[in-house]
C-alpha positions as CSV (number, residue, x, y, z in Angstrom):
1,M,0.0,0.0,0.0
2,I,2.8,2.4,0.8
3,S,4.5,1.7,-2.6
4,L,1.2,2.6,-4.4
5,L,1.1,5.9,-2.5
6,K,4.7,6.6,-3.4
7,Q,4.0,5.9,-7.0
8,Y,0.9,8.1,-6.9
9,K,2.8,11.0,-5.4
10,R,5.6,10.5,-7.9
11,S,3.2,10.6,-10.8
12,L,1.5,13.7,-9.4
13,F,4.8,15.4,-8.9
14,W,5.8,14.8,-12.6
15,F,2.4,16.0,-13.8
16,I,2.5,19.2,-11.8
17,S,6.1,19.9,-12.7
18,G,5.2,19.4,-16.4
19,L,2.4,21.9,-16.1
20,V,4.7,24.4,-14.4
21,M,7.3,23.9,-17.1
22,A,4.6,24.5,-19.8
23,V,3.6,27.7,-18.2
24,I,7.2,28.9,-17.9
25,V,7.9,28.1,-21.5
26,S,4.7,29.8,-22.7
27,F,5.6,33.0,-20.8
28,G,9.1,32.8,-22.3
29,I,7.9,32.7,-25.9
30,S,4.9,35.1,-25.6
31,H,7.0,38.2,-26.4
32,Q,7.9,37.1,-30.0
33,Q,6.2,38.8,-32.9
34,P,4.0,36.6,-35.0
35,A,5.2,35.8,-38.5
36,T,3.3,37.6,-41.2
37,A,3.3,37.3,-44.9
38,Q,4.3,40.2,-47.1
39,Q,1.6,41.9,-49.0
40,A,1.7,41.4,-52.8
41,P,2.0,44.4,-55.1
42,I,-1.2,46.1,-56.2
43,A,-0.5,45.5,-59.9
44,Q,-0.5,41.7,-59.4
45,Q,-3.8,41.8,-57.5
46,A,-5.6,43.9,-60.2
47,A,-4.6,41.8,-63.2
48,I,-7.1,39.1,-64.3
49,S,-5.7,36.3,-66.5
50,E,-7.4,35.1,-69.6
51,F,-8.2,31.8,-67.9
52,A,-10.0,33.5,-65.0
53,A,-11.8,35.8,-67.4
54,S,-13.1,32.9,-69.5
55,H,-14.4,31.1,-66.5
56,Q,-16.5,34.2,-65.4
57,E,-18.8,33.8,-68.5
58,P,-22.4,32.8,-67.7
59,N,-23.4,29.2,-68.5
60,F,-19.8,28.2,-69.1
61,Y,-20.5,24.4,-68.8
62,Q,-23.7,24.4,-70.7
């Protein structure tokens, strides 16, 4: 019975120490800036290719 209690306490200790380490690590990395993608130039966004224009016709598949 004593060995079961020791095993329970050991498991509880590792669980709590894992939670504490997770909190410490999350505080350590919270000051980093998130990665963001660069915005594409306006000229590329405005251009419509021939393929896209042909698929905008009504009743294309009929």
